[in-house]
N, C-alpha and C positions, 0 to 999 in steps of 0.2 A: 504493500500499500503506500502511495506517495502523496504527499500533499503539496498542491500547486497553488500559487497565488495567481488570481486574475483580476481584472477590473471589470466590474459590472456596475453599470449606473454611475460611473465616476467614483466608484468606492471599490477599495481592495477586499477581495473575498477569497475564502479558501475553498477548494475543490479537491475531492480525492480520486486520484486515477488508482483504481484497484489492480492488483497483480494479474488478474485474469483478464484484464482490459487491455487489448492491443493498443498500440499508439495511434493506429489508422482509426479505429473506433473511438478512441478518446477524442481525436481531432474532430471527428463527425459530431460527437456529443457536444464539443464545445461550440461548433457551427449552429446546432440546435439552441444551445443556450444563448447565442448571439441573437437569434430570431426572438426568443422569448424576452430578450432585453429590449429590442426594437418595438415589441408589443406592450412594453411597459408592465411586465409581469415582475413583482417584487422578488428579490434574490431567494428567499426561503423557499417560496413557492416554485421558482425556476429550478432551482437545485433538485427539489423532490420530482418535479415533472420530468427533469433530464434523466433520472434514475427509473422512472417509470417507462420513459420512452425507450431507454436502452434495453430494459427487460422485454419490452414488446418486440422491438425490432431484432434483437440478437438472440435473445433467450426463449422467444416465442411464449412469454408469460401471458396470462389471461387476466385482465381486471374488470372491474364494474364497467358497464357501458358508458357510464357519465364520464369516467376518467378516460376510457379509451378514446372516445370521440374527441374529448378536449386535446388529447395528445396527437391524434391524427390531423386535426385541424392545423396545428403548428408543424406537423411532419409534412404536410402538403406544401406549406411555404418553403421548407428545406429542400425538397424535391426540385423546386423552380431554380434553386441557387446551386445545385451540384455542378462541380468543375468537370 
């Protein structure tokens, strides 16, 4: 587990990169977090949503429909920005 400092809404925040999370996947999660920042989601919520998003996308986890649809709304924005 590695703790990394990022800037989110002009504040320094800590994010954990888990040992099981590849650098590529971590960078994609950072892009997802950037979208949440642009959508004015507060940090605590954004960090939580990024973990849900990661588990849905890469671990095929299932969540409540409300959470799932909220995550997928932001995921669609990410799809438009892929390099």
